[in-house]
N, C-alpha and C positions, 0 to 999 in steps of 0.2 A: 548614608549608611551603606556599607559594602557587604555583599554576601560572599563569604568564603566557602568553598567546597573542599572538604578534606581530600588530600592527595590519594589516600587509600580508596576512598569512594570513587574518585575519578578513575583510578587505575582499574578498579573492579568493573565499572561501567564500560570502560574502553575494552577490556577483555571480553565482556559479554557481547558487545556490539561487533567485535572482530569475529566472534563465533557465529553471529547471525549472518555474517557475510551479505550485507545489504545489496551489494551489486548483483550477486547471484540470485538472491531472493527476488529482486525487482525483475531480473531477466525471466525467472521462472513464472512470476506473476504476470508478466507481459504475455508469455506463451499461453498461460492458463486463460488470461482474459481474451486473447484472440480465439482460442478454442471455444470458449463460452459463447462469444459472438457468433462463431460459425455454427455452434449447436443451436443457438436461438433461430438462426436463419433456417436451418434444416428442420427444426421443430415447426416453424410456421408453415413451411412447404408441406410437411407431412400432415399437419392438421387440416390444411386446405384439401389435400388428397382424400383424407378421411371424411371430410364434410361432403366432398363430391361423391364418394362411394355410398355414403349414407343417403344422399339425395337420390342416387340411382336406385338404391335398394327400395326406397319408398315408392318409386315408380314401377317396380316389378309387381306383376299381378299376384294376388294373395296365394294362389295355388302354387306359385314357383318360389315364394319367399323362403320356404324351408330349405331348398337347395342353395339359395343365395346367402342364407344366413350364416353358414359356416365360413364363407369367405370374408364376410363383413366382421364377424366375431374375431377371426384371425387377424384382420387389419387392426382392430381395436386392441387386441392383445399385443401385437407388435408395437403399437404406439405406446402402450403402457410400459412395455419393456424398454423402449427407447427413452421415455421420460424418466424411468427409474435410473438408467445409466447416466443420463445427463444430470440428474439430481445428485447421484453419488459423486460424479466428477466435480460438481460445484461445491458440494460439502467437503470433499477431500481437499480441494484448493483452499477453502476457508479455514479448515482445521489445521492445515499445514501452516498457513500464515499465522493463525492464532498461536500455534505451538512455538513458532519462531519468535513472536513478539509478546507472547503472554506474560513472560516473566522479565521482560526487558525493563531496566530502570527508566524512570521518567526523565527525559533529557532536560526538562524545564529548569531544575535547579542548576544544572551544569551550564546551561546557556545563560541563565541569569547571573551566575557567578562570573562567567567569562565576560559578560557585558559590563558588570561592575568593575572588574579588574581592568578592562580596556579603558573605561572612563577614568579610573584612577591613574592609569599609565599616561593617558593624554594630559591629565591635570599635572602630573609630575613633569612631563616634558615641557609644558607651558611654564611651570615654575623654574625649571632648569634654564629655559631660554631667557626668562627674565633675569635670573641670577647671572647668566653669562653676559647679558647686556649691561647689567650693573657693574660687573667685574671689569668689563672693557671700558666702561665710563670711568671707573675709579682708576684704572691703570693709566688712562689718558690724562686724567687730572694729576696723577702723581708724576707722570713724565713731564707735564707742563711746569710743574713747580720745581 
C-alpha cells in the first residue's frame, strides 16, 4: 500500500520550511549552545568564588561580621543577577526555537510518502528492465525465424 501526499500539502510544507531557514536556525542554535556552555562554566566559577567568600565570612569574628556582611550580601545579589541573566538567555533561546518549529508540519508523512514512491519507482524500474529483456529476447527470436 502506497502513501500519497497531496502536492498542495507538500508545497505548503516546503514553503513553511523555507521560511524556517533551517541552516540559519542551526547556526544560531550553535552560537546559543556555545554561549550556554560558556555561561555554565562562568556560573560554576562564580559559585565557587561565592562559596569561598561564605567560608571566609564564617571565619570572621562575630564583632566584625556586620561590616563583612554587606560585601557578602552584594556578592550573593550579583550571583542572583547573573543567574537571572543566564536564565533569560536560555529561555529566549528555547522560545526562539519553539517559535520557529512550533507550527512546522510534521515531516513524517512526507518522508513516508517519498519512501513509498521511491519503492514504487524501483519496482517500476525492475519491471521495465524485465520487459526490455523480454522484448530483446522476442526481437532475437523474430530475427532468427
